[in-house]
Structure formats: C-alpha cells, structure tokens
N, C-alpha and C positions, 0 to 999 in steps of 0.2 A: 592800093585803096581797096577797102572791104566793098564787097557787093552783097547786097542785103539777103538776096535768096541763097546764094552760097554758103554765106556765115551763118545764116539760120539753120540750114542742114547741118553744118559742122557742129554747132552748139547741141542740136537735137541729138547727135551722136555722142555727145560727152558723157561719160558715166559717172563723172565725179560732180556731186549735186552743188558744192559751193562754186565750183569752176563754172558749171552751167549757168547758175544765176548770175554770177558777176559778168560772165562774158555777154549775157543777154542783156542786163542793165547798161553795159559799156556800148554795146551794139545801138540800143535805143538813143543813148545820148549823142554817139556820133552821127546817127541819122539826123537827129534833131540839129545838129551844127553843119549838116550838109557835107559831111565828110566820108559818106557811103553811097556807092552808086546803086541803081536799080536796073536789072535787065529782066524784063517782063517775058521775053521771049524765049529765053533759053532753056532747054531741057536739061535737068540736071541728072548726074548719075550717082545713085547710092549704092552701086554694088560694092561689097565688102564692108558695108557699115551695116551695125545692128541697131535698129530703131526701134523704140528710142533708147538712147544710152541710159541706163539706170544702175544704181548700186546693186551688190549681191542681196541686200536686203532693203525693203521688207520681202519676205516670202509671199507670192501670189497664189492665192488659194480660190476656190469657188465662193461667190458671195454668201452661200448658205453656211458655209465653213467658217466665215469671220465671227468670232465670238461676240455675243451680245454684251453690249457696254452697261454696265450698271454706275450709276453717277454717285452712289454712296461710298465708293472706294477709291483711292488714289488712282489705282491701275484703271479703274474702270473710266474715270474721267480722262485719264492720259489715253486710253485706248480710243475715245472718242475723238478727242484732239488729233490723234494720229491718223484717224481714218480721213480727217479734214484735210491734214498736210498731204497725204497722199493723192486726194482729188485734186488738190491745187498744184502738185507735182505733174499729176498727168495734164491738167488744164493747161500749164505753161508749156508742155511738150506738144498738144494738140494744136496751139496757137502757132508755134513754130513750123509745125508740119503744113499747116494751111498756107504758110508763106511760101516754103520752097517747092511744094509739091505741084502746085496748080499754075502753069504759065498761062500769059495771055489775057490776064485779068487788068482791070484798070489800076492805076497808081495807087488810087485811095484805098483799094482792098488790100493792099499789102502794108500800107501804113495803118489801117485799122487793125490788122491782125498783129502787127509789131506793137502797138498799144496795149492789145488784148494780153500778149506774152508778158510785157512789162509789167502790168498790173497782177498777172497770176503769179509772177515771180515774187512780187511784193507781198501777196497774201501768203505764199508758200513761206517766205521768211518770217511774217508775222506769227503764223501758227507755229512754225517750228522752233522759233524763240521761246515762245510761251511754254511749248512742250519740254524744252531743254530747262526751263525755270522750274519744272516740277520734277525733274530728275529723269527725264526719258529722252531718247532720240528717235529720230525718223528711222524706221527698219526694226525698231523693239518689238512690232506687234505684225501679225500677218495682214494682208490687205487683198482685196480683188481688184480686178482690171477691166470692169465692164465698159467703162469710158473709153479706154484705150482700144478695145475690142471693136467699138463703133468706129473708132477712127481708122482701124486696120480695114473694116469692111466696107469703107467709102473712099478707097484710094483711087478707084477709077473714075469717080464723078464729083467734081466740085459742087454741082448742084445737090446731089445726095449728101455731100459732107455738110453743107450749108443748112439743108433740111433737117438732118438727123443728129448732128452733134451739137451744134449751139441751140437750136430750136427745140430740141428733144431732151438730150441727155443733159445739158447744161441746165436748160430751163427747169429741170427736176429741181435744181438747186434753190430756184426761188420759192418753190413750195417747201422744201425740207429746211432750209436755213432758219426761218422764223422759228420753227418748233424746236430745233436744236438750241436756238438762241434762248428761248424761253425755259429751256431745261437749265442751262447755265444760270439763268436769272434766279430760279428757285434756289439754287445754293449758293446765291450771291459770289457767283465767280466773275467779278467785275471786268477783268481784262479780256476774258474769252467772249463775253458780250459786247465788248467794245470793237473785237476783231471781227466779229460775225456781222456786226452792222456796216462795217467797212465792206465787207465781201459781199453783202447782199445789194448794197447800193451800187457797187462796180459791176457785179454780175447783171443787173438790168441792163446795163450797158452793152454788156457783151453778148447777151440775147438778142439786142437790138440790133448790133452788127450783123449777126448770123441771119436775122430777118432781113435786113437791107439787101444784102448780097444775094440771099435766096430769091427775094422777090426781083432783084435787077436779072437774075439769071432766066427767070419765068418769062420776062417781058423784053429781053434785050432784042430778041428777033422779031421781025414785022409781024409775024402771025401770033407769037407769044402763046403761053399757056396759063390757065387759072392756076394761082398758087395754092388754092384749096384742093383741086383735083391732083395736081402735081404731088403735093405733100403726100396724099392719101395713097397714090400709086407707089411712091418712093418707099414709104413706110411699110408697106406690103412687100415689094421687092426685095427690101434689105432687112427685113425681120426686125423691125424696129419694136422696143417693148411697147407693149400697150399702156397707155397712161391712165393711172389711178388717181383721184382725189385723196384727201382734200388739196384744191388748188389756190395758189395765192393769186387770186384775180386781179387785184389791184396792181400787183408787180408785173402780172403778165400783159395786162393792158398798157 
C-alpha cells in the first residue's frame, strides 16, 4: 500500500513531466479512497535523489535574463504562457516537498498540501495544453527558478517554509495574475483568460493554507509568538524578497 509522504517524495524526484502529473493525480485519488496510509513521524531519506526531478529543458537562467515578452507576436504570447507553465510546475513540486519533508505535523497539514499539489498539477496541465495549441511546448523558452530557490532555502524549518513560500512567493501571484489576465483580455485571448481566472481563484486558497499553518506554528506552543513579528524575523533571516506593490488587496484579505 502507498504511503503518502514516501510517494510524494518519489513523485517529486520524477524527471518525466507527464509521469509526475499522472502519478500525483493517482495519489490524490487513492488517498481520497482511503487506499493510502500516512506516517507523520517517519524521517525520510532522500540521499541519491535529485530534487526536484525536472526535464532537461527549460534552461534555467537568472530572472533578469528571461526575455521580455511582447504580446503582439505569437512567440511573445507563448513566452508568457511558458513562464506561467514553469511557475505551476514549480508550485506542484513545492507542494510535494511540503508533504514529504516536514514530519510530525497534523494529518490535516498533509491533506491540505496534497490538495494544493493536485490543483497545481491541474493548473500546469491547463496552461501546458494551451501552449501546445499554439505550437509550443514546455521547455521551448528559458525560465528562472526563484520560487524553487526559496523552497531550497527553507528546508530546515517548516515555519520558515510556510511564512516565505505560500505567504510571500506564491502570494505575489495574487498581485500578478490579474495584470497578466488583463493583458490577454486586451488581445481577446479568451482561453488564456479563463485559465487565469481558475488559477487566481485556487491560489487564494493556497495562500490561505500557508497562512493557516504558519499561524498554527506560531501559536502551537503555550507561550506562542506573534505571527507579525515572527514573519518579520524570518523574512530578514532567510532574505525574502522585499514586497512591492501594486497589491491585490481584495485577494490578499
């Protein structure tokens, strides 16, 4: 019988993208059918694995080296969609990493992140299929790896992970997605707009999950810590990017 955290680690290490997505969706379905066990206390060994498993392309470059994407050319529109595909690929991986890496959390924590992983896989598939419809594939353009770099930087602390990945890096998507959606609206790219509406709706829930578990970790001990002061301290210690507006205040609330 599958064990959730062990299976999540194996899927995270998979280098083949369709296999990763299919195995993740299967794991979600099997867990819902109560055919997957959960061992919250086991320390898992990832020695010999390259995390995350990824295909040879896209080439990973510094953010400043990712070409600017003009919407008035097919390549520019595909390039923007490709960047979204890469974000969703990394988001799927980060949810899997949150499941396997951190033991001794409540059962609901692992269930929450399994739900996030499944939804990110769905988002990836939506954007990737639309990219294919335009004659392009994931890997055709260079991409940056800022989101995963923050995942790697918070492997030592589940509190730092909850503070700085969903509540900082992913929350930037709440600000960015409406602007990207509006760019596609201007050129009447209806399918892209539909996909971005789905992503925005679901990402609010993902940031909420990060917020829930960050607050849980701040208050689980009898003395507790202030989430505001804890976030400020963690952002400084782990060198989180400084947040800059404009902000999607409604979605963040």
